[in-house]
Backbone as XML, in Angstrom:
<?xml version="1.0"?>
<chain id="A" units="angstrom">
  <residue number="1" name="MET">
    <atom name="N" x="-0.956" y="144.716" z="13.784"/>
    <atom name="CA" x="-0.888" y="143.561" z="12.941"/>
    <atom name="C" x="-2.703" y="142.692" z="13.089"/>
  </residue>
  <residue number="2" name="SER">
    <atom name="N" x="-3.280" y="142.868" z="14.005"/>
    <atom name="CA" x="-4.414" y="142.121" z="14.417"/>
    <atom name="C" x="-5.502" y="142.495" z="13.496"/>
  </residue>
  <residue number="3" name="LYS">
    <atom name="N" x="-5.485" y="143.994" z="13.813"/>
    <atom name="CA" x="-6.487" y="144.605" z="12.588"/>
    <atom name="C" x="-6.497" y="144.511" z="11.651"/>
  </residue>
  <residue number="4" name="MET">
    <atom name="N" x="-5.167" y="144.117" z="10.733"/>
    <atom name="CA" x="-4.892" y="144.049" z="9.440"/>
    <atom name="C" x="-5.842" y="142.301" z="9.330"/>
  </residue>
  <residue number="5" name="LYS">
    <atom name="N" x="-5.329" y="141.724" z="9.961"/>
    <atom name="CA" x="-5.557" y="140.243" z="9.852"/>
    <atom name="C" x="-7.587" y="140.165" z="9.832"/>
  </residue>
  <residue number="6" name="GLU">
    <atom name="N" x="-8.281" y="141.050" z="10.819"/>
    <atom name="CA" x="-9.296" y="141.037" z="10.634"/>
    <atom name="C" x="-9.726" y="141.344" z="9.695"/>
  </residue>
  <residue number="7" name="LEU">
    <atom name="N" x="-9.631" y="142.891" z="9.096"/>
    <atom name="CA" x="-9.831" y="143.404" z="7.866"/>
    <atom name="C" x="-9.627" y="142.454" z="6.671"/>
  </residue>
  <residue number="8" name="TYR">
    <atom name="N" x="-8.589" y="141.643" z="6.943"/>
    <atom name="CA" x="-8.226" y="140.812" z="5.240"/>
    <atom name="C" x="-9.246" y="139.436" z="5.678"/>
  </residue>
  <residue number="9" name="THR">
    <atom name="N" x="-9.746" y="139.087" z="7.076"/>
    <atom name="CA" x="-10.494" y="137.977" z="7.263"/>
    <atom name="C" x="-12.082" y="138.666" z="6.760"/>
  </residue>
  <residue number="10" name="MET">
    <atom name="N" x="-12.664" y="139.702" z="7.108"/>
    <atom name="CA" x="-13.804" y="140.526" z="6.663"/>
    <atom name="C" x="-13.669" y="140.491" z="4.917"/>
  </residue>
  <residue number="11" name="GLU">
    <atom name="N" x="-12.796" y="140.778" z="4.429"/>
    <atom name="CA" x="-12.820" y="140.977" z="3.197"/>
    <atom name="C" x="-12.736" y="139.905" z="2.500"/>
  </residue>
  <residue number="12" name="GLN">
    <atom name="N" x="-12.346" y="138.404" z="3.024"/>
    <atom name="CA" x="-12.706" y="137.164" z="2.729"/>
    <atom name="C" x="-14.066" y="137.047" z="2.792"/>
  </residue>
  <residue number="13" name="GLU">
    <atom name="N" x="-14.534" y="136.911" z="3.739"/>
    <atom name="CA" x="-16.092" y="136.798" z="4.095"/>
    <atom name="C" x="-16.831" y="137.340" z="3.084"/>
  </residue>
  <residue number="14" name="ILE">
    <atom name="N" x="-16.662" y="138.695" z="2.672"/>
    <atom name="CA" x="-17.394" y="139.357" z="1.838"/>
    <atom name="C" x="-17.303" y="139.250" z="0.630"/>
  </residue>
  <residue number="15" name="ALA">
    <atom name="N" x="-16.338" y="138.412" z="0.041"/>
    <atom name="CA" x="-15.723" y="137.969" z="-1.022"/>
    <atom name="C" x="-16.821" y="136.645" z="-1.180"/>
  </residue>
  <residue number="16" name="ARG">
    <atom name="N" x="-16.680" y="135.834" z="-0.325"/>
    <atom name="CA" x="-17.152" y="134.639" z="-0.346"/>
    <atom name="C" x="-19.127" y="134.763" z="-0.538"/>
  </residue>
  <residue number="17" name="ASP">
    <atom name="N" x="-19.322" y="135.644" z="0.468"/>
    <atom name="CA" x="-20.605" y="135.976" z="0.291"/>
    <atom name="C" x="-20.939" y="136.348" z="-1.187"/>
  </residue>
  <residue number="18" name="THR">
    <atom name="N" x="-20.357" y="137.368" z="-1.513"/>
    <atom name="CA" x="-20.519" y="137.766" z="-2.942"/>
    <atom name="C" x="-20.585" y="137.100" z="-3.974"/>
  </residue>
  <residue number="19" name="GLU">
    <atom name="N" x="-19.657" y="135.752" z="-3.782"/>
    <atom name="CA" x="-19.418" y="134.893" z="-5.070"/>
    <atom name="C" x="-20.655" y="133.796" z="-4.667"/>
  </residue>
  <residue number="20" name="ILE">
    <atom name="N" x="-21.441" y="133.442" z="-3.533"/>
    <atom name="CA" x="-22.225" y="132.796" z="-3.282"/>
    <atom name="C" x="-23.383" y="133.471" z="-3.860"/>
  </residue>
  <residue number="21" name="ARG">
    <atom name="N" x="-23.703" y="134.742" z="-3.880"/>
    <atom name="CA" x="-25.008" y="135.494" z="-4.073"/>
    <atom name="C" x="-24.672" y="135.016" z="-5.723"/>
  </residue>
  <residue number="22" name="LEU">
    <atom name="N" x="-23.822" y="135.302" z="-6.168"/>
    <atom name="CA" x="-23.743" y="135.287" z="-7.451"/>
    <atom name="C" x="-24.174" y="134.150" z="-8.334"/>
  </residue>
  <residue number="23" name="LEU">
    <atom name="N" x="-23.680" y="132.642" z="-7.649"/>
    <atom name="CA" x="-23.611" y="131.352" z="-8.165"/>
    <atom name="C" x="-25.095" y="130.950" z="-7.872"/>
  </residue>
  <residue number="24" name="GLU">
    <atom name="N" x="-25.694" y="131.557" z="-6.944"/>
    <atom name="CA" x="-27.165" y="131.444" z="-6.735"/>
    <atom name="C" x="-28.018" y="132.111" z="-7.609"/>
  </residue>
  <residue number="25" name="ARG">
    <atom name="N" x="-27.433" y="133.404" z="-8.196"/>
    <atom name="CA" x="-28.375" y="134.338" z="-9.069"/>
    <atom name="C" x="-27.942" y="133.104" z="-10.423"/>
  </residue>
  <residue number="26" name="ILE">
    <atom name="N" x="-26.749" y="132.756" z="-10.682"/>
    <atom name="CA" x="-26.758" y="132.393" z="-12.034"/>
    <atom name="C" x="-27.487" y="130.800" z="-12.052"/>
  </residue>
  <residue number="27" name="ASP">
    <atom name="N" x="-27.399" y="130.125" z="-10.929"/>
    <atom name="CA" x="-28.086" y="128.609" z="-10.859"/>
    <atom name="C" x="-29.879" y="129.314" z="-11.120"/>
  </residue>
  <residue number="28" name="GLU">
    <atom name="N" x="-30.421" y="130.135" z="-10.368"/>
    <atom name="CA" x="-31.581" y="130.726" z="-10.935"/>
    <atom name="C" x="-31.639" y="130.946" z="-12.265"/>
  </residue>
  <residue number="29" name="SER">
    <atom name="N" x="-31.078" y="131.791" z="-12.834"/>
    <atom name="CA" x="-31.314" y="132.039" z="-14.253"/>
    <atom name="C" x="-31.188" y="130.860" z="-15.376"/>
  </residue>
  <residue number="30" name="ILE">
    <atom name="N" x="-30.415" y="129.607" z="-14.820"/>
    <atom name="CA" x="-30.410" y="128.673" z="-15.789"/>
    <atom name="C" x="-31.799" y="128.140" z="-15.574"/>
  </residue>
  <residue number="31" name="LYS">
    <atom name="N" x="-31.999" y="127.671" z="-14.319"/>
    <atom name="CA" x="-33.583" y="127.143" z="-14.035"/>
    <atom name="C" x="-34.282" y="128.234" z="-14.941"/>
  </residue>
  <residue number="32" name="GLN">
    <atom name="N" x="-34.715" y="129.483" z="-14.493"/>
    <atom name="CA" x="-35.738" y="129.878" z="-15.532"/>
    <atom name="C" x="-36.015" y="129.820" z="-16.884"/>
  </residue>
  <residue number="33" name="ARG">
    <atom name="N" x="-34.300" y="129.742" z="-17.514"/>
    <atom name="CA" x="-34.306" y="129.566" z="-19.255"/>
    <atom name="C" x="-34.530" y="128.135" z="-19.337"/>
  </residue>
  <residue number="34" name="GLN">
    <atom name="N" x="-34.249" y="127.004" z="-18.676"/>
    <atom name="CA" x="-34.583" y="125.611" z="-18.697"/>
    <atom name="C" x="-36.365" y="125.918" z="-18.793"/>
  </residue>
  <residue number="35" name="LYS">
    <atom name="N" x="-36.955" y="126.370" z="-17.576"/>
    <atom name="CA" x="-38.222" y="126.467" z="-17.663"/>
    <atom name="C" x="-38.883" y="127.075" z="-18.759"/>
  </residue>
  <residue number="36" name="ASN">
    <atom name="N" x="-38.365" y="128.591" z="-19.374"/>
    <atom name="CA" x="-38.719" y="129.029" z="-20.211"/>
    <atom name="C" x="-38.728" y="128.104" z="-21.776"/>
  </residue>
  <residue number="37" name="ALA">
    <atom name="N" x="-37.734" y="127.549" z="-21.914"/>
    <atom name="CA" x="-37.675" y="126.485" z="-22.969"/>
    <atom name="C" x="-38.725" y="125.344" z="-23.030"/>
  </residue>
  <residue number="38" name="LEU">
    <atom name="N" x="-38.399" y="124.832" z="-21.839"/>
    <atom name="CA" x="-39.899" y="123.700" z="-21.817"/>
    <atom name="C" x="-41.171" y="124.377" z="-22.028"/>
  </residue>
  <residue number="39" name="TRP">
    <atom name="N" x="-41.343" y="125.618" z="-21.471"/>
    <atom name="CA" x="-42.867" y="125.799" z="-21.702"/>
    <atom name="C" x="-42.975" y="126.253" z="-23.158"/>
  </residue>
  <residue number="40" name="ARG">
    <atom name="N" x="-41.620" y="126.789" z="-23.805"/>
    <atom name="CA" x="-42.143" y="127.213" z="-25.560"/>
    <atom name="C" x="-41.892" y="125.886" z="-26.061"/>
  </residue>
  <residue number="41" name="LEU">
    <atom name="N" x="-41.547" y="124.850" z="-25.650"/>
    <atom name="CA" x="-41.709" y="123.689" z="-26.453"/>
    <atom name="C" x="-42.956" y="123.369" z="-26.283"/>
  </residue>
  <residue number="42" name="TRP">
    <atom name="N" x="-43.367" y="122.980" z="-25.238"/>
    <atom name="CA" x="-44.675" y="122.582" z="-24.978"/>
    <atom name="C" x="-46.035" y="123.618" z="-25.587"/>
  </residue>
  <residue number="43" name="SER">
    <atom name="N" x="-45.964" y="124.819" z="-25.753"/>
    <atom name="CA" x="-46.550" y="125.176" z="-26.476"/>
    <atom name="C" x="-46.915" y="125.174" z="-27.846"/>
  </residue>
  <residue number="44" name="LYS">
    <atom name="N" x="-45.567" y="124.855" z="-28.095"/>
    <atom name="CA" x="-45.203" y="124.569" z="-29.791"/>
    <atom name="C" x="-45.999" y="123.326" z="-30.020"/>
  </residue>
  <residue number="45" name="ALA">
    <atom name="N" x="-46.085" y="122.223" z="-29.256"/>
    <atom name="CA" x="-46.650" y="120.993" z="-29.422"/>
    <atom name="C" x="-48.026" y="121.191" z="-29.411"/>
  </residue>
  <residue number="46" name="LEU">
    <atom name="N" x="-48.638" y="122.117" z="-28.704"/>
    <atom name="CA" x="-50.066" y="122.324" z="-28.745"/>
    <atom name="C" x="-50.519" y="122.861" z="-29.765"/>
  </residue>
  <residue number="47" name="GLY">
    <atom name="N" x="-49.997" y="123.532" z="-30.644"/>
    <atom name="CA" x="-50.144" y="123.998" z="-31.748"/>
    <atom name="C" x="-49.671" y="125.331" z="-32.066"/>
  </residue>
  <residue number="48" name="GLU">
    <atom name="N" x="-50.257" y="126.047" z="-33.330"/>
    <atom name="CA" x="-49.470" y="127.180" z="-33.718"/>
    <atom name="C" x="-49.631" y="128.348" z="-32.588"/>
  </residue>
  <residue number="49" name="LYS">
    <atom name="N" x="-48.955" y="129.419" z="-32.703"/>
    <atom name="CA" x="-48.742" y="130.640" z="-32.007"/>
    <atom name="C" x="-50.504" y="131.328" z="-32.165"/>
  </residue>
  <residue number="50" name="ALA">
    <atom name="N" x="-51.175" y="131.408" z="-30.971"/>
    <atom name="CA" x="-52.502" y="132.257" z="-31.516"/>
    <atom name="C" x="-52.347" y="133.736" z="-31.700"/>
  </residue>
  <residue number="51" name="SER">
    <atom name="N" x="-51.078" y="134.154" z="-31.212"/>
    <atom name="CA" x="-51.339" y="135.726" z="-31.569"/>
    <atom name="C" x="-49.682" y="136.212" z="-31.607"/>
  </residue>
  <residue number="52" name="ASP">
    <atom name="N" x="-49.637" y="137.452" z="-31.825"/>
    <atom name="CA" x="-48.445" y="137.837" z="-32.131"/>
    <atom name="C" x="-48.088" y="138.053" z="-30.236"/>
  </residue>
  <residue number="53" name="CYS">
    <atom name="N" x="-48.823" y="138.364" z="-29.575"/>
    <atom name="CA" x="-48.586" y="139.084" z="-28.428"/>
    <atom name="C" x="-48.312" y="137.739" z="-27.251"/>
  </residue>
  <residue number="54" name="ASP">
    <atom name="N" x="-47.152" y="137.727" z="-26.849"/>
    <atom name="CA" x="-46.655" y="136.399" z="-26.307"/>
    <atom name="C" x="-47.750" y="136.281" z="-24.695"/>
  </residue>
  <residue number="55" name="ARG">
    <atom name="N" x="-48.017" y="137.251" z="-24.512"/>
    <atom name="CA" x="-48.745" y="136.814" z="-22.919"/>
    <atom name="C" x="-50.198" y="136.340" z="-23.535"/>
  </residue>
  <residue number="56" name="GLU">
    <atom name="N" x="-50.831" y="136.884" z="-24.501"/>
    <atom name="CA" x="-51.907" y="136.493" z="-24.808"/>
    <atom name="C" x="-51.848" y="135.004" z="-25.767"/>
  </residue>
  <residue number="57" name="SER">
    <atom name="N" x="-50.615" y="134.497" z="-26.141"/>
    <atom name="CA" x="-50.324" y="133.331" z="-26.858"/>
    <atom name="C" x="-49.767" y="132.391" z="-25.407"/>
  </residue>
  <residue number="58" name="ASP">
    <atom name="N" x="-49.519" y="133.009" z="-24.308"/>
    <atom name="CA" x="-49.307" y="131.804" z="-23.348"/>
    <atom name="C" x="-50.707" y="131.549" z="-22.628"/>
  </residue>
  <residue number="59" name="LYS">
    <atom name="N" x="-51.528" y="132.452" z="-22.592"/>
    <atom name="CA" x="-53.003" y="132.147" z="-21.970"/>
    <atom name="C" x="-53.535" y="131.588" z="-22.825"/>
  </residue>
  <residue number="60" name="VAL">
    <atom name="N" x="-53.284" y="131.294" z="-24.091"/>
    <atom name="CA" x="-53.777" y="130.416" z="-24.982"/>
    <atom name="C" x="-53.237" y="129.020" z="-24.772"/>
  </residue>
  <residue number="61" name="ALA">
    <atom name="N" x="-52.269" y="128.571" z="-24.438"/>
    <atom name="CA" x="-51.384" y="127.830" z="-24.414"/>
    <atom name="C" x="-52.125" y="126.990" z="-23.040"/>
  </residue>
  <residue number="62" name="VAL">
    <atom name="N" x="-52.333" y="127.994" z="-22.129"/>
    <atom name="CA" x="-52.685" y="127.203" z="-20.614"/>
    <atom name="C" x="-54.163" y="126.826" z="-20.932"/>
  </residue>
  <residue number="63" name="ILE">
    <atom name="N" x="-55.161" y="127.277" z="-21.652"/>
    <atom name="CA" x="-56.214" y="126.824" z="-22.269"/>
    <atom name="C" x="-56.183" y="125.735" z="-22.949"/>
  </residue>
  <residue number="64" name="ARG">
    <atom name="N" x="-55.367" y="125.400" z="-23.850"/>
    <atom name="CA" x="-55.189" y="124.247" z="-24.712"/>
    <atom name="C" x="-54.555" y="123.222" z="-23.528"/>
  </residue>
  <residue number="65" name="THR">
    <atom name="N" x="-53.840" y="123.370" z="-22.485"/>
    <atom name="CA" x="-53.007" y="122.442" z="-21.678"/>
    <atom name="C" x="-54.425" y="121.901" z="-20.784"/>
  </residue>
  <residue number="66" name="ALA">
    <atom name="N" x="-55.092" y="122.817" z="-20.406"/>
    <atom name="CA" x="-56.680" y="122.298" z="-19.697"/>
    <atom name="C" x="-57.060" y="121.339" z="-20.507"/>
  </residue>
  <residue number="67" name="ILE">
    <atom name="N" x="-57.543" y="121.878" z="-21.782"/>
    <atom name="CA" x="-58.140" y="120.750" z="-22.438"/>
    <atom name="C" x="-57.636" y="119.407" z="-23.162"/>
  </residue>
  <residue number="68" name="ALA">
    <atom name="N" x="-56.578" y="119.421" z="-23.269"/>
    <atom name="CA" x="-55.906" y="118.069" z="-23.542"/>
    <atom name="C" x="-55.742" y="117.246" z="-22.145"/>
  </residue>
  <residue number="69" name="ALA">
    <atom name="N" x="-55.248" y="118.187" z="-20.887"/>
    <atom name="CA" x="-55.669" y="117.221" z="-19.557"/>
    <atom name="C" x="-56.675" y="116.833" z="-19.248"/>
  </residue>
  <residue number="70" name="ILE">
    <atom name="N" x="-58.025" y="117.362" z="-19.603"/>
    <atom name="CA" x="-59.442" y="116.721" z="-19.542"/>
    <atom name="C" x="-59.692" y="115.423" z="-20.420"/>
  </residue>
  <residue number="71" name="ASN">
    <atom name="N" x="-58.768" y="115.971" z="-21.782"/>
    <atom name="CA" x="-59.447" y="114.411" z="-22.698"/>
    <atom name="C" x="-58.253" y="113.200" z="-22.426"/>
  </residue>
  <residue number="72" name="LEU">
    <atom name="N" x="-57.143" y="113.197" z="-21.543"/>
    <atom name="CA" x="-56.601" y="112.473" z="-21.096"/>
    <atom name="C" x="-57.245" y="112.086" z="-20.212"/>
  </residue>
  <residue number="73" name="ALA">
    <atom name="N" x="-57.863" y="112.718" z="-18.875"/>
    <atom name="CA" x="-58.350" y="111.991" z="-18.028"/>
    <atom name="C" x="-59.787" y="111.497" z="-18.440"/>
  </residue>
  <residue number="74" name="THR">
    <atom name="N" x="-60.417" y="112.116" z="-19.200"/>
    <atom name="CA" x="-61.427" y="111.280" z="-19.652"/>
    <atom name="C" x="-61.250" y="109.852" z="-20.576"/>
  </residue>
  <residue number="75" name="CYS">
    <atom name="N" x="-60.398" y="109.877" z="-21.182"/>
    <atom name="CA" x="-59.754" y="108.697" z="-22.287"/>
    <atom name="C" x="-59.502" y="107.443" z="-20.599"/>
  </residue>
  <residue number="76" name="LEU">
    <atom name="N" x="-58.658" y="107.954" z="-19.772"/>
    <atom name="CA" x="-58.144" y="107.147" z="-18.739"/>
    <atom name="C" x="-59.673" y="106.372" z="-17.789"/>
  </residue>
  <residue number="77" name="PHE">
    <atom name="N" x="-60.718" y="107.133" z="-17.598"/>
    <atom name="CA" x="-61.650" y="106.401" z="-17.172"/>
    <atom name="C" x="-62.625" y="105.751" z="-17.714"/>
  </residue>
  <residue number="78" name="ILE">
    <atom name="N" x="-62.576" y="105.845" z="-19.560"/>
    <atom name="CA" x="-62.900" y="105.172" z="-20.276"/>
    <atom name="C" x="-62.788" y="103.888" z="-20.125"/>
  </residue>
  <residue number="79" name="ILE">
    <atom name="N" x="-61.153" y="103.651" z="-20.252"/>
    <atom name="CA" x="-60.249" y="102.625" z="-20.374"/>
    <atom name="C" x="-60.429" y="101.659" z="-18.884"/>
  </residue>
  <residue number="80" name="ALA">
    <atom name="N" x="-60.645" y="102.747" z="-17.847"/>
    <atom name="CA" x="-60.571" y="102.394" z="-16.746"/>
    <atom name="C" x="-62.295" y="101.117" z="-16.390"/>
  </residue>
  <residue number="81" name="SER">
    <atom name="N" x="-63.041" y="101.959" z="-17.030"/>
    <atom name="CA" x="-64.174" y="101.339" z="-17.146"/>
    <atom name="C" x="-64.887" y="100.084" z="-18.084"/>
  </residue>
  <residue number="82" name="ILE">
    <atom name="N" x="-63.785" y="100.024" z="-19.251"/>
    <atom name="CA" x="-63.669" y="98.932" z="-20.044"/>
    <atom name="C" x="-62.979" y="97.854" z="-19.154"/>
  </residue>
  <residue number="83" name="LEU">
    <atom name="N" x="-61.853" y="98.015" z="-18.655"/>
    <atom name="CA" x="-61.438" y="97.410" z="-17.824"/>
    <atom name="C" x="-61.976" y="96.561" z="-16.775"/>
  </residue>
  <residue number="84" name="ARG">
    <atom name="N" x="-62.505" y="97.400" z="-16.035"/>
    <atom name="CA" x="-63.547" y="96.862" z="-14.873"/>
    <atom name="C" x="-64.671" y="95.937" z="-15.619"/>
  </residue>
  <residue number="85" name="HIS">
    <atom name="N" x="-65.321" y="96.228" z="-16.433"/>
    <atom name="CA" x="-66.654" y="95.280" z="-16.573"/>
    <atom name="C" x="-65.853" y="94.153" z="-17.803"/>
  </residue>
  <residue number="86" name="TRP">
    <atom name="N" x="-64.942" y="94.160" z="-17.825"/>
    <atom name="CA" x="-64.391" y="93.254" z="-19.150"/>
    <atom name="C" x="-64.623" y="91.592" z="-18.483"/>
  </residue>
</chain>
């Protein structure tokens, strides 16, 4: 009878571990989808798709993001300079 309880307990632990791993994978999948959706929207906000190839379009979107960030930083420095000398 004791071995039956041990087997039952082991089966419960295995099932619990499996369920936890499955929930972690689902959580990772949801986070990845949200990340992909956010990146897709950002890429579209930067302009039209540069190529039919997704990998190449992503590279172009990264370059456009860098250009936008540099432009924003430049504007902030100009504004800071104006406020300082005002």
